[in-house]
N, C-alpha and C positions, 0 to 999 in steps of 0.2 A: 528351401534346402534342396539341392540337386542330389538325386540318388546316384551313388557312385560305387563301382566295384572294379577291382583289378583283374586282369586276365592275361592270357598268352595266346598268340595266333598259332593255330594248328595247321592251317592251309586252306585252299579253296577247292570247291567242287560245284556241282550244279544239281538242281532238282527240277521237276516238271510239275506245273500246275494242272488244274483240271482240263484246261483247254489244250494242253500239250506244249505250251511254251516253256522253254528252258529259262531258269532263273539262276544266275550265278550267285553263290553264297560263300561267305567266309565263316569257318568254324573257329570259335574262340572258347578256350577253357577259362571260364569265369569263376574264380573262387575255388575253394572256400578261402576267404580273407579273414585274418585274425586281427582283432583290435589290439595294438601294441601299447598305445598310450592315449589317454583322454586329456585334452587341454581345455581349461576353462578360462573365462575372462578374468576371474578373480586371481588366479595363479599365474597365468601366462599372457594375459592381455587380450585374448581372443578365444573363441570356441572352435575346437577342431578335434579330430581323431586321427591317429596314425594307423594305417592298414599295412599289413605284411602279407606277401604272397610268394609261393614257390619255395620249396625246401632248399636248404643249403647245408653243406657239411659243417659240423661244429669246428673242425680243425682249420677251416678257412674263415673263421669268425674271430675277431680280436676280443679281448676281455671286456672292454667297455660295452660293445654291442651284445656280447653274450650275457652280461648282467641285465641289460634291458629286456632281452628275450626271456630270461629266467624270471624276471619280475612279472612279466605278463603270463607266465606259465605255459610257454610254447617253445617250439624248436626254432632255430635260426631261419630267417627268411631272406630271400635274395632280392626281392623287389619291394620297396617300401615307399609309400606316398602318403601325404597328409591331405585330409579332406575337411573342408569347413562344414560345420553342422550348426543347427539352431538350438538343439537341446542336447548338450553333452551328457546330461544326467541319464539319458536313455541308453548309454553305452557303458561298458565296463571292460577293463583289460582281460584279454582271453576270449572275448565274445567272437563267435564266428558269423560271418556274413556270406550267404550263398548266392547262387545265381537267381534265386527267387525274387530278388529286389527288382529285376528287370522282367517285364511282361511282354508277351507276344503282341506285336502291333505297335509297340512304342517306337518313338524316334529318339535316337541317341547320338551323342557326339563322341567320337573315338579319337584319342590322342595316342600317338606312338612315334617312334624314331624311324624315319624313312631309310630306305636302302642307300648305302654309300656308292657313289658313282666314280669317285676319284676326281682328279683334276680334269675339267672339261672346258671346251672353248665356248664362245658366245653363241654359236649356232645350236649346239646341243643344250647348253645351260639356259639360255634366254630365248632361243628361237629366232635368232637373226637369220635373215634370208641369204646373207653373203653378198659377194660382189659379182658383177657380170663376168662371164667366163671368156669374153672376147673384147675387141676394141680397146686395146691398150692396157688391160689389167695385167699387172706384173706380180706374180707370186703372192697375191693377197686375196685369194678367192674366198677364204673363210675367216678373214681378219675382222676386227671390230670397227675399223675405220677411225675417224677422228674422235678423240676423247675430250676435247676442250679447246679453248682459245690459247693464244700465245702469251703476250705480256700482260693482258688483262683478261681474266683475274689471276693469271700466272699460277693456277693450281687446278687440280681435278676435283670436281664436286663430289661430296660424299654420296654414296648410293649409286654411283655410276655402274652400269651393267658391263662387267668385264669378265674375262676368263677367271676361273678359280675352282675351289672345292665345290663339288656338286653332291647333294644328298647328305645322308647322315645328320639330319636335323629334325627337330621336333615339328610334327605336322598334325593338324587336327582336321578331320573330315566331319562335317556337320550333317544332321538330318538323315542318318542312315536308319533304315527300317529293320526292326527285329522280326525275322521270319518265324523263328521257333526258339523255345526255351525248354531245356530238359534239366530240371533242377537236380534230379537224382544222379545225373551224370556230370553236372556242372558244365553244361555245354550251352552256348548261345550261337544261333545261326543268324548272320547279318547279310542283308542283301548288298551285293557289290563288294569292292575291295576295301581294305583298310591299310593304314600305313605300316611299313616294315615288312620283313620277311618272316619265314617260319620260325617259331619259338621266340618271336619278338614280343616284349611286354607292352601291354596296352592299358589305358585308363578309359573306362566306359562310364559316361555320365548321361544324365537326362539332357535332351536337346534344350539349349538355352533360348532358341527362337520359338520352338513349339514344345514347351514342357508338358509332360504328362502329369496327371493328378495322382496324389497318393504319396505317403511317406514310406520309409523303410518298413517292410512287413515285420521286422523284428522289433520295431519300436512299440512301446505301449500306448502310443497315441491313438485316439479314437477318431475315425473318419467323420467328416461333417454330417453325412447322412445318418450315421449311427448316433452322433451326438444329438441331433435333433430328436431322434426317437427317445433317447435317454431323458431329454428335457421334457418331452411330452408325457413320459410314463408317469411321473408324479401326479399330473393333472388327471389322468385316467384313474389312478388309484384313489384320488380324492373323490372323483365322481362316483366310483364304486362304493366308497365308504358312505357318501351322502345317500345313495340309493339304499344301502343296507340300513342306515339310520331311519329313513322314511318308511321302510317296510316293517320295522319292529313295532311301532304303535298300531299298525293295521292289524297285526296278528293278535296283539293284546286286546283290541276292541272286540274281535270275534270271540275270544275265550272268556273274557271277563264281562263283556257287555257294557263296559263303561267307556267314557270318552277318552281319546288318546291324549297322553300327557305331552306337553310342549317340550319338556326337557327329557332327552333319552336317558340321561344318567339316573333319573329317579325311577325308571321302569323296573329294574331288578328288585326293588324293595317289596312290592306286593307278591312277587314270586317266592321270596324268602319266607313269607309268613306261613306258619304250619297249618294250612287249611285242613289236611287229613285228620289232625288231632281233634278238631272240633266235631268231626263226624262220629267219633266214638261215644259222645255223650248221649245221643238218642238211643244208641244200641244198648247202653247200660240201663236205660229207663224201661226198655221193653221187657226186661226180666221181671220186675215187680208187676207189670201189667198182666203178664201171663198168670202170675200167682193170684192176683185179685180176680181174674176171670175164673180160675178153678174154684176159689172159695165161694164166689157168687153162684156157680153151678151147684156146688154142694148144698148151699143154703136153699136154693130153689128146689132141689130134690127133696130136702127135708120138709119144706113147706108143702110140697105136693103130696108127700106121704101122710102128713097130718090131715090135709084136706080130704084125702081118700078115706082115712079112718073115720072122720066125722060124718061122711056121707053114708057109711055102712049102717044098717039098722041096729038098734041097741038090743042086746040079748035080754030076755025076760029074767027077772029075778026068780030063782028057785024057791025063794022063801015065800 
């Protein structure tokens, strides 16, 4: 799909590069263009969008056209063109397309209506050199000369270069370089001249011979480079999950001192067992142990007292 935007020629000027050379440029007001209608292959037989550019007074718009503009939710437009697209689902009526669809350095083809020259002769219109100005030439210095045979074929072939209307026709200039793009001002600077005069409407498209890569910036399409990254992202995520799964049994081996389990789903089960509750049982048993120690000490003291009494000499009987 060729990126396309409508514009209007503002005039020509020149800029200077770093080496000091003058570069002739044409300033074009490109956009904003409003999507007036979206055509699909199912309803219309082909995929396309209609773009509108440049404001027009409502009083100069008839009722059928006014209804179409109101349906798109926009004001009347003066310049309307249809553009073929590959994915009409990416556009909607009322959507605005700005000069950002064209990038600096791109090559574009510009179509416009050339300046009208009026009725011109063959020397101006087709570049004939004319007849000699001496040696018997009579009043036919700028004439076309013979335009065909006599009896056979007895007619003038189609396409014969003859005097006639010059200019005021659709002209396309290809492979024009974009020098600068100012999206905030809707301006595009093109190197060299473009068809038409000032305020003439133009259609700016990607070069058909040297197209630039990339869709409309407003489209929700993902570029190829980003699409590859998106496809690779799940693989990296899977690798991180695999690493996390392999690290879990290593930690469990250090804490529990047991072999790592092959299935990571069964690992949370030993963690859920109430290990701290089992530690309270020996603490409760320590209480009676202290009591038995105290009783044993008391009994030992009594036994010692009795032994000391037996060792004392017996008192003599007073009788």
